[in-house]
C-alpha positions as a Python dict, from the first residue, in 0.01 Angstrom:
ca = {
    (1, 'M'): (0, 0, 0),
    (2, 'R'): (129, 344, -91),
    (3, 'P'): (149, 592, 199),
    (4, 'N'): (-119, 816, 48),
    (5, 'E'): (-364, 524, 51),
    (6, 'M'): (-337, 470, 426),
    (7, 'T'): (-613, 580, 657),
    (8, 'A'): (-526, 872, 882),
    (9, 'S'): (-544, 647, 1190),
    (10, 'S'): (-304, 388, 1051),
    (11, 'A'): (-67, 657, 918),
    (12, 'A'): (-64, 838, 1252),
    (13, 'E'): (19, 514, 1433),
    (14, 'A'): (293, 429, 1182),
    (15, 'I'): (448, 773, 1231),
    (16, 'R'): (443, 732, 1609),
    (17, 'R'): (612, 391, 1581),
    (18, 'G'): (881, 533, 1354),
    (19, 'E'): (773, 315, 1060),
    (20, 'L'): (676, 618, 850),
    (21, 'T'): (774, 982, 850),
    (22, 'S'): (547, 1276, 787),
    (23, 'E'): (773, 1373, 498),
    (24, 'Q'): (724, 1032, 336),
    (25, 'L'): (346, 1058, 381),
    (26, 'V'): (321, 1411, 246),
    (27, 'A'): (555, 1325, -43),
    (28, 'G'): (331, 1029, -127),
    (29, 'C'): (25, 1254, -126),
    (30, 'L'): (201, 1508, -349),
    (31, 'E'): (296, 1230, -589),
    (32, 'R'): (-68, 1123, -608),
    (33, 'I'): (-180, 1482, -660),
    (34, 'A'): (65, 1514, -950),
    (35, 'E'): (-89, 1200, -1103),
    (36, 'V'): (-458, 1298, -1090),
    (37, 'E'): (-502, 1667, -1014),
    (38, 'A'): (-523, 1766, -1381),
    (39, 'R'): (-831, 1544, -1409),
    (40, 'V'): (-989, 1595, -1065),
    (41, 'G'): (-910, 1962, -995),
    (42, 'A'): (-949, 1942, -617),
    (43, 'W'): (-706, 2221, -522),
    (44, 'T'): (-724, 2595, -557),
    (45, 'W'): (-393, 2660, -373),
    (46, 'L'): (-115, 2408, -322),
    (47, 'D'): (256, 2470, -263),
    (48, 'P'): (446, 2139, -244),
    (49, 'D'): (751, 2305, -86),
    (50, 'H'): (538, 2458, 188),
    (51, 'A'): (367, 2123, 259),
    (52, 'L'): (700, 1940, 273),
    (53, 'A'): (850, 2207, 500),
    (54, 'Q'): (568, 2150, 750),
    (55, 'A'): (623, 1774, 731),
    (56, 'R'): (997, 1806, 790),
    (57, 'A'): (933, 2032, 1086),
    (58, 'A'): (694, 1771, 1228),
    (59, 'D'): (958, 1500, 1189),
    (60, 'A'): (1217, 1722, 1357),
    (61, 'R'): (984, 1776, 1655),
    (62, 'Q'): (941, 1401, 1688),
    (63, 'R'): (1315, 1337, 1674),
    (64, 'A'): (1363, 1600, 1945),
    (65, 'G'): (1126, 1411, 2174),
    (66, 'A'): (849, 1671, 2173),
    (67, 'A'): (495, 1575, 2270),
    (68, 'L'): (299, 1467, 1965),
    (69, 'G'): (-58, 1567, 1887),
    (70, 'A'): (-321, 1321, 1767),
    (71, 'L'): (-278, 1438, 1406),
    (72, 'H'): (101, 1464, 1416),
    (73, 'G'): (235, 1473, 1061),
    (74, 'I'): (-101, 1398, 895),
    (75, 'P'): (-187, 1612, 587),
    (76, 'V'): (-530, 1776, 588),
    (77, 'G'): (-707, 1960, 305),
    (78, 'I'): (-880, 2287, 396),
    (79, 'K'): (-1188, 2415, 213),
    (80, 'D'): (-1107, 2756, 73),
    (81, 'I'): (-1351, 2942, 298),
    (82, 'F'): (-1144, 2883, 614),
    (83, 'D'): (-900, 3163, 687),
    (84, 'T'): (-534, 3056, 671),
    (85, 'A'): (-260, 3296, 772),
    (86, 'D'): (-1, 3141, 538),
    (87, 'M'): (-224, 3079, 235),
    (88, 'P'): (-481, 3281, 39),
    (89, 'T'): (-851, 3237, 118),
    (90, 'E'): (-1059, 3341, -183),
    (91, 'D'): (-1399, 3182, -105),
    (92, 'G'): (-1454, 3059, -460),
    (93, 'T'): (-1530, 3406, -597),
    (94, 'V'): (-1342, 3658, -810),
    (95, 'L'): (-1466, 3922, -566),
    (96, 'H'): (-1223, 3788, -303),
    (97, 'A'): (-932, 3710, -539),
    (98, 'G'): (-594, 3759, -372),
    (99, 'R'): (-743, 3781, -23),
    (100, 'R'): (-479, 3705, 245),
    (101, 'P'): (-615, 3664, 600),
    (102, 'A'): (-403, 3781, 891),
    (103, 'A'): (-485, 3482, 1112),
    (104, 'D'): (-606, 3122, 1099),
    (105, 'A'): (-966, 3023, 1148),
    (106, 'T'): (-1011, 2850, 1484),
    (107, 'A'): (-1056, 2510, 1314),
    (108, 'V'): (-729, 2553, 1124),
    (109, 'A'): (-547, 2664, 1440),
    (110, 'L'): (-677, 2355, 1623),
    (111, 'L'): (-555, 2128, 1343),
    (112, 'R'): (-209, 2286, 1358),
    (113, 'A'): (-206, 2247, 1737),
    (114, 'A'): (-285, 1877, 1692),
    (115, 'G'): (20, 1843, 1465),
    (116, 'A'): (-153, 1834, 1127),
    (117, 'V'): (19, 1942, 806),
    (118, 'I'): (-206, 2199, 638),
    (119, 'M'): (-170, 2063, 286),
    (120, 'G'): (-342, 2341, 93),
    (121, 'K'): (-679, 2492, 3),
    (122, 'T'): (-947, 2283, -166),
    (123, 'V'): (-1199, 2406, -420),
    (124, 'T'): (-1533, 2541, -299),
    (125, 'A'): (-1842, 2637, -490),
    (126, 'E'): (-1889, 3014, -526),
    (127, 'L'): (-1915, 3162, -176),
    (128, 'A'): (-1992, 2806, -59),
    (129, 'V'): (-2337, 2803, -220),
    (130, 'Y'): (-2426, 2628, -549),
    (131, 'A'): (-2227, 2756, -848),
    (132, 'P'): (-1960, 2486, -900),
    (133, 'G'): (-1585, 2525, -919),
    (134, 'K'): (-1348, 2323, -1137),
    (135, 'T'): (-1357, 1994, -944),
    (136, 'T'): (-1481, 1672, -1106),
    (137, 'N'): (-1585, 1342, -951),
    (138, 'P'): (-1281, 1113, -899),
    (139, 'H'): (-1489, 810, -1003),
    (140, 'D'): (-1611, 964, -1329),
    (141, 'P'): (-1489, 1305, -1450),
    (142, 'R'): (-1814, 1358, -1639),
    (143, 'R'): (-2001, 1378, -1309),
    (144, 'T'): (-2023, 1638, -1034),
    (145, 'P'): (-1837, 1575, -707),
    (146, 'G'): (-2118, 1755, -525),
    (147, 'G'): (-2077, 2079, -336),
    (148, 'S'): (-2007, 2313, -196),
    (149, 'S'): (-1717, 2126, -29),
    (150, 'S'): (-1627, 1980, -368),
    (151, 'G'): (-1249, 1977, -347),
    (152, 'S'): (-1234, 1841, 7),
    (153, 'A'): (-1449, 1537, -75),
    (154, 'A'): (-1271, 1472, -405),
    (155, 'A'): (-924, 1506, -252),
    (156, 'V'): (-1000, 1239, 10),
    (157, 'A'): (-1174, 1013, -243),
    (158, 'A'): (-880, 1036, -488),
    (159, 'N'): (-627, 947, -214),
    (160, 'M'): (-467, 1292, -233),
    (161, 'V'): (-503, 1342, 144),
    (162, 'P'): (-649, 1118, 415),
    (163, 'L'): (-849, 1399, 579),
    (164, 'A'): (-1015, 1726, 483),
    (165, 'I'): (-1256, 1977, 634),
    (166, 'G'): (-1555, 2152, 483),
    (167, 'T'): (-1882, 2318, 577),
    (168, 'Q'): (-2253, 2249, 542),
    (169, 'T'): (-2539, 2498, 536),
    (170, 'N'): (-2772, 2263, 349),
    (171, 'G'): (-2597, 1954, 211),
    (172, 'S'): (-2240, 2063, 145),
    (173, 'V'): (-2063, 1787, 341),
    (174, 'L'): (-2300, 1490, 319),
    (175, 'R'): (-2382, 1531, -52),
    (176, 'P'): (-2023, 1538, -185),
    (177, 'A'): (-1931, 1258, 56),
    (178, 'S'): (-2207, 1045, -92),
    (179, 'Y'): (-2119, 1130, -453),
    (180, 'C'): (-1745, 1074, -402),
    (181, 'G'): (-1773, 761, -186),
    (182, 'V'): (-1609, 882, 134),
    (183, 'H'): (-1718, 936, 494),
    (184, 'G'): (-1864, 1280, 556),
    (185, 'F'): (-1958, 1391, 907),
    (186, 'K'): (-2159, 1696, 1007),
    (187, 'P'): (-2168, 1725, 1388),
    (188, 'S'): (-2441, 1889, 1591),
    (189, 'H'): (-2488, 2257, 1518),
    (190, 'G'): (-2244, 2466, 1719),
    (191, 'S'): (-2008, 2180, 1798),
    (192, 'I'): (-1713, 2312, 1593),
    (193, 'S'): (-1618, 2678, 1588),
    (194, 'R'): (-1693, 2875, 1271),
    (195, 'H'): (-1472, 3168, 1370),
    (196, 'G'): (-1269, 3269, 1066),
    (197, 'V'): (-1498, 3080, 828),
    (198, 'L'): (-1705, 3250, 557),
    (199, 'K'): (-2048, 3315, 708),
    (200, 'Q'): (-2368, 3230, 527),
    (201, 'S'): (-2615, 3169, 810),
    (202, 'L'): (-2536, 3141, 1181),
    (203, 'A'): (-2857, 2942, 1221),
    (204, 'L'): (-2752, 2682, 962),
    (205, 'D'): (-2373, 2685, 915),
    (206, 'H'): (-2183, 2376, 1034),
    (207, 'V'): (-1817, 2274, 1005),
    (208, 'G'): (-1774, 1912, 895),
    (209, 'V'): (-1504, 1662, 806),
    (210, 'F'): (-1418, 1409, 533),
    (211, 'A'): (-1229, 1085, 589),
    (212, 'R'): (-1195, 725, 471),
    (213, 'S'): (-1317, 549, 787),
    (214, 'V'): (-1531, 613, 1093),
    (215, 'D'): (-1218, 591, 1307),
    (216, 'D'): (-1062, 869, 1099),
    (217, 'V'): (-1376, 1081, 1135),
    (218, 'A'): (-1347, 1048, 1512),
    (219, 'L'): (-973, 1115, 1502),
    (220, 'I'): (-1008, 1458, 1343),
    (221, 'A'): (-1344, 1552, 1495),
    (222, 'R'): (-1209, 1505, 1849),
    (223, 'E'): (-951, 1776, 1782),
    (224, 'L'): (-1209, 2022, 1648),
    (225, 'L'): (-1484, 1986, 1910),
    (226, 'V'): (-1332, 2244, 2143),
    (227, 'H'): (-1496, 2544, 2308),
    (228, 'D'): (-1426, 2875, 2135),
    (229, 'G'): (-1570, 3194, 2276),
    (230, 'K'): (-1539, 3356, 1932),
    (231, 'D'): (-1833, 3149, 1804),
    (232, 'P'): (-2150, 3225, 2006),
    (233, 'D'): (-2303, 2884, 1931),
    (234, 'V'): (-2021, 2668, 2067),
    (235, 'P'): (-2114, 2558, 2421),
    (236, 'P'): (-1869, 2593, 2712),
    (237, 'H'): (-1822, 2219, 2737),
    (238, 'T'): (-1793, 2035, 2406),
    (239, 'S'): (-1607, 1711, 2337),
    (240, 'L'): (-1634, 1383, 2153),
    (241, 'A'): (-1603, 1112, 2417),
    (242, 'L'): (-1601, 765, 2263),
    (243, 'D'): (-1487, 574, 2569),
    (244, 'D'): (-1823, 434, 2674),
    (245, 'W'): (-2062, 217, 2475),
    (246, 'R'): (-2432, 296, 2486),
    (247, 'F'): (-2556, -51, 2399),
    (248, 'A'): (-2525, -233, 2731),
    (249, 'G'): (-2579, -606, 2731),
    (250, 'G'): (-2482, -635, 2365),
    (251, 'R'): (-2818, -523, 2228),
    (252, 'P'): (-2807, -381, 1876),
    (253, 'P'): (-2896, -17, 1817),
    (254, 'R'): (-3255, 70, 1736),
    (255, 'I'): (-3259, 216, 1383),
    (256, 'A'): (-3555, 402, 1232),
    (257, 'F'): (-3560, 375, 853),
    (258, 'V'): (-3707, 710, 745),
    (259, 'R'): (-3799, 781, 384),
    (260, 'T'): (-3867, 1157, 450),
    (261, 'P'): (-4110, 1363, 240),
    (262, 'Q'): (-3843, 1376, -32),
    (263, 'W'): (-3856, 1000, -96),
    (264, 'P'): (-4047, 1027, -429),
    (265, 'Q'): (-3753, 1231, -562),
    (266, 'A'): (-3506, 948, -501),
    (267, 'S'): (-3398, 746, -802),
    (268, 'G'): (-3533, 397, -850),
    (269, 'A'): (-3188, 251, -782),
    (270, 'T'): (-3165, 449, -457),
    (271, 'Q'): (-3506, 329, -343),
    (272, 'D'): (-3414, -30, -425),
    (273, 'A'): (-3077, -8, -247),
    (274, 'F'): (-3234, 125, 73),
    (275, 'A'): (-3520, -122, 62),
    (276, 'S'): (-3262, -401, 37),
    (277, 'L'): (-3057, -253, 321),
    (278, 'A'): (-3363, -218, 545),
    (279, 'A'): (-3461, -577, 470),
    (280, 'Q'): (-3113, -705, 558),
    (281, 'W'): (-3125, -515, 886),
    (282, 'S'): (-3487, -598, 968),
    (283, 'D'): (-3394, -741, 1307),
    (284, 'F'): (-3305, -393, 1436),
    (285, 'A'): (-3416, -142, 1167),
    (286, 'H'): (-3783, -60, 1120),
    (287, 'E'): (-3962, 189, 899),
    (288, 'V'): (-4086, 503, 1073),
    (289, 'E'): (-4284, 788, 920),
    (290, 'L'): (-4199, 1147, 1007),
    (291, 'P'): (-4483, 1373, 1127),
    (292, 'R'): (-4662, 1580, 866),
    (293, 'E'): (-4495, 1908, 964),
    (294, 'F'): (-4163, 1786, 822),
    (295, 'G'): (-4313, 1843, 478),
    (296, 'S'): (-4254, 2217, 532),
    (297, 'A'): (-3887, 2179, 629),
    (298, 'V'): (-3743, 2251, 282),
    (299, 'Q'): (-3940, 2575, 249),
    (300, 'W'): (-3849, 2689, 601),
    (301, 'H'): (-3484, 2616, 531),
    (302, 'R'): (-3501, 2812, 207),
    (303, 'T'): (-3653, 3114, 380),
    (304, 'I'): (-3386, 3116, 651),
    (305, 'M'): (-3094, 3050, 419),
    (306, 'E'): (-3190, 3304, 153),
    (307, 'T'): (-3265, 3576, 407),
    (308, 'D'): (-2931, 3516, 579),
    (309, 'L'): (-2745, 3507, 247),
    (310, 'A'): (-2889, 3848, 162),
    (311, 'S'): (-2749, 3980, 490),
    (312, 'S'): (-2415, 3797, 486),
    (313, 'F'): (-2335, 3881, 123),
    (314, 'A'): (-2477, 4234, 116),
    (315, 'A'): (-2133, 4384, 49),
    (316, 'E'): (-2057, 4143, -235),
    (317, 'Y'): (-2397, 4211, -391),
    (318, 'A'): (-2356, 4587, -360),
    (319, 'S'): (-2006, 4600, -505),
    (320, 'G'): (-2012, 4322, -763),
    (321, 'K'): (-2351, 4163, -823),
    (322, 'D'): (-2272, 4146, -1196),
    (323, 'R'): (-1979, 3915, -1111),
    (324, 'L'): (-2189, 3677, -902),
    (325, 'S'): (-2348, 3372, -1065),
    (326, 'S'): (-2709, 3419, -1167),
    (327, 'A'): (-2813, 3145, -923),
    (328, 'L'): (-2654, 3317, -622),
    (329, 'R'): (-2770, 3661, -729),
    (330, 'E'): (-3129, 3534, -752),
    (331, 'M'): (-3105, 3370, -408),
    (332, 'I'): (-2982, 3695, -255),
    (333, 'E'): (-3259, 3892, -426),
    (334, 'R'): (-3525, 3651, -302),
    (335, 'G'): (-3374, 3683, 45),
    (336, 'Q'): (-3405, 4061, 24),
    (337, 'R'): (-3779, 4019, -41),
    (338, 'H'): (-3858, 3774, 239),
    (339, 'L'): (-4074, 3929, 510),
    (340, 'A'): (-3966, 3935, 872),
    (341, 'V'): (-4284, 3751, 966),
    (342, 'D'): (-4197, 3467, 724),
    (343, 'Y'): (-3848, 3439, 871),
    (344, 'S'): (-3994, 3430, 1221),
    (345, 'R'): (-4244, 3162, 1123),
    (346, 'A'): (-3966, 2953, 974),
    (347, 'L'): (-3768, 2973, 1297),
    (348, 'D'): (-4081, 2876, 1494),
    (349, 'G'): (-4125, 2583, 1256),
    (350, 'V'): (-3772, 2466, 1326),
    (351, 'A'): (-3842, 2470, 1699),
    (352, 'A'): (-4146, 2246, 1640),
    (353, 'L'): (-3939, 2005, 1427),
    (354, 'R'): (-3676, 1980, 1698),
    (355, 'L'): (-3940, 1882, 1951),
    (356, 'A'): (-4071, 1617, 1715),
    (357, 'L'): (-3720, 1480, 1663),
    (358, 'A'): (-3662, 1471, 2038),
    (359, 'R'): (-3967, 1245, 2069),
    (360, 'L'): (-3844, 1028, 1781),
    (361, 'F'): (-3498, 986, 1933),
    (362, 'S'): (-3644, 897, 2271),
    (363, 'E'): (-3749, 570, 2104),
    (364, 'W'): (-3479, 523, 1840),
    (365, 'D'): (-3100, 547, 1861),
    (366, 'A'): (-3056, 670, 1505),
    (367, 'V'): (-3230, 737, 1175),
    (368, 'L'): (-3125, 574, 848),
    (369, 'T'): (-3210, 762, 529),
    (370, 'P'): (-3050, 839, 191),
    (371, 'A'): (-2781, 1110, 179),
    (372, 'T'): (-2874, 1202, -178),
    (373, 'Q'): (-3141, 1139, -441),
    (374, 'G'): (-2903, 910, -622),
    (375, 'V'): (-2549, 887, -751),
    (376, 'A'): (-2357, 1191, -872),
    (377, 'P'): (-2544, 1335, -1173),
    (378, 'L'): (-2378, 1360, -1511),
    (379, 'G'): (-2267, 1712, -1599),
    (380, 'L'): (-2059, 1972, -1420),
    (381, 'E'): (-2295, 2269, -1435),
    (382, 'S'): (-2464, 2175, -1105),
    (383, 'T'): (-2355, 2024, -773),
    (384, 'G'): (-2673, 1818, -735),
    (385, 'S'): (-2966, 1843, -496),
    (386, 'P'): (-2918, 1867, -117),
    (387, 'M'): (-3282, 1781, -38),
    (388, 'F'): (-3208, 1463, 161),
    (389, 'C'): (-2980, 1662, 394),
    (390, 'T'): (-3204, 1965, 447),
    (391, 'I'): (-3413, 1844, 742),
    (392, 'W'): (-3111, 1737, 946),
    (393, 'T'): (-2915, 2056, 877),
    (394, 'L'): (-3218, 2269, 959),
    (395, 'C'): (-3261, 2093, 1293),
    (396, 'G'): (-2890, 2094, 1376),
    (397, 'V'): (-2864, 1721, 1445),
    (398, 'P'): (-2546, 1521, 1376),
    (399, 'A'): (-2532, 1320, 1053),
    (400, 'I'): (-2280, 1101, 875),
    (401, 'S'): (-2274, 965, 520),
    (402, 'L'): (-2141, 609, 501),
    (403, 'P'): (-2007, 485, 163),
    (404, 'M'): (-2164, 141, 186),
    (405, 'L'): (-2393, 139, -119),
    (406, 'R'): (-2368, 149, -497),
    (407, 'G'): (-2613, 292, -746),
    (408, 'E'): (-2628, 329, -1122),
    (409, 'D'): (-2308, 246, -1315),
    (410, 'G'): (-2149, 126, -991),
    (411, 'M'): (-2116, 481, -861),
    (412, 'P'): (-2101, 545, -484),
    (413, 'L'): (-2420, 608, -290),
    (414, 'G'): (-2413, 722, 71),
    (415, 'A'): (-2627, 587, 352),
    (416, 'Q'): (-2702, 876, 586),
    (417, 'L'): (-2719, 804, 958),
    (418, 'V'): (-2862, 1070, 1191),
    (419, 'A'): (-2882, 1092, 1570),
    (420, 'A'): (-3024, 1323, 1835),
    (421, 'R'): (-2871, 1667, 1875),
    (422, 'G'): (-2566, 1639, 2098),
    (423, 'D'): (-2546, 1261, 2054),
    (424, 'D'): (-2251, 1283, 1815),
    (425, 'A'): (-2033, 1023, 1987),
    (426, 'N'): (-2311, 767, 1987),
    (427, 'L'): (-2378, 836, 1619),
    (428, 'L'): (-2018, 744, 1537),
    (429, 'R'): (-2039, 430, 1753),
    (430, 'I'): (-2351, 319, 1566),
    (431, 'A'): (-2191, 403, 1231),
    (432, 'K'): (-1892, 185, 1310),
    (433, 'W'): (-2116, -95, 1440),
    (434, 'L'): (-2317, -91, 1116),
    (435, 'E'): (-2008, -92, 897),
    (436, 'Q'): (-1858, -382, 1088),
    (437, 'R'): (-2184, -574, 1052),
    (438, 'R'): (-2198, -504, 682),
    (439, 'E'): (-1830, -560, 605),
    (440, 'G'): (-1787, -720, 267),
    (441, 'A'): (-2157, -699, 168),
    (442, 'R'): (-2309, -467, -92),
    (443, 'P'): (-2661, -486, -232),
}
């Protein structure tokens, strides 16, 4: 196995044992990038010399006997909406071309503190919304990688880096994870600081991660779930404790198979794959119908997101609306027209949905549902629909996309697992339990 193909957990352990150096790992990743970047287009800024210098410094610290962080020497891709003091942050728009932040975003600073090598900046859709960048799907360059965290998902899927970070305001972590066939994890709202990250909507914005295993998701997420007073939504005490196991006595988790109101929009292959999965897991997974009010979730999300976009991107609209994509410009203009009473009603609706989910999760440990309508669509003019992620983003609950299914043409298809708000650690335990149970089986 080439170093760049190792999981982050196995690479970190090999580095600690002296069987691998950070320089060897980063060099292997750079070699892979040189092989496939022209086709995949995952990076918007990458300086091999800078990456190797960080790796050599990490190796020198280890030789000197310094304490090593959990991510010591591990390269991580950073979505280009996170501020980086030593790299440009251009947010996927010509309006921010050449922008050089003075300081790291909190998430980037935490990664550095954990010993990570900040590999470079990955491609984002325009201002992290819908207009795609240059990235293609590593499994089929004719298809979208999803968005808006396009480059982060593609870089992990193409074995360019073992880990990457992104953001989700609707489906921007889970959707590209599903399309690219990697693990994508969006923790509970407010779990990871968004300080120094491009703001769309404080009510909806989440920081998420991409990896190639559940263990790797936990490895990086642990380092990011840290209190930061610069983000008003991060609670004083936040952590990802995986030491205990919820399922005492060996009982399996209780899984609710939820179609959601968007089920008719799923492809036939997606519906068949999930029906087969639910049948295989019938001893612990049972179909549950969401209450009727969830049918309004997509509209409430749209009202909140568009209104907040109009506020967050007011300066960009005022100074350069003719250089924004037509899709983003129209979203901002709709947001400008939304009434305050509609915004308030949407927020009240979210509160009602959260109560309904609290009742659901009092009976079930997790929800199983598609991450996307189907496999990555053909064509690069769109990043695909986020509709199967909307409810869970709106309600701020943790969700993970697991690459355990295949759809049309053998393309990846993510199974989305969702848990109660704040139950992030248990979600990852269940995800790992399900993958171990399903090891080697694909419908």
